[in-house]
C-alpha angles and dihedrals in degrees: 000000000000124000095257093054091046092050092051092049091045092053091046093051092044088056091048093049092048091050091049091051089053094050119127114281093243094056119085123221089245092054094044091052091048092049091051097045093243121148110241093216091054092047093053092043091057092040089055091049092051093046092051091047091051092048091050091051094049114114110230118213113270113250123205111252096197114056088202089069090065112090126196133196122204111234117199111228116214110256115222120194095213093048093233112170115223112219130198134186117250112229121227087240090067110107093206113135094188135018119207119196124189113167108306093345118100118185121188113201128193130199090253095071115107122237092247093052093044091050092049093046093052091049090051093047091052091046092048091049091054091054095054 
């Protein structure tokens, strides 16, 4: 298949997939394909191709190659004698994916953090929790 033919078919299937994704909520994919005379095998073949293409084009977060480039600053946590834990409400605007709590330490983590930084942060939180 030449490039022109492939591009035409690709555009056609992209249109079909978009229409299927915008189908009414009460209509299943199977039913929509049947109503529009589209072969289910062909639909999923092209859907898989588009998903793989999208995945290949995704830009993964840049991770630091040299651990020496990562700098840390020690932050003194307030020491309370009665060990009361201060709580705060997390706003919906917070882009934290996970919240880690260890004693008085609260760490909000987003999806953007690299594996190296996350690993180091968790080690430091555990270490800081042991000191308190």
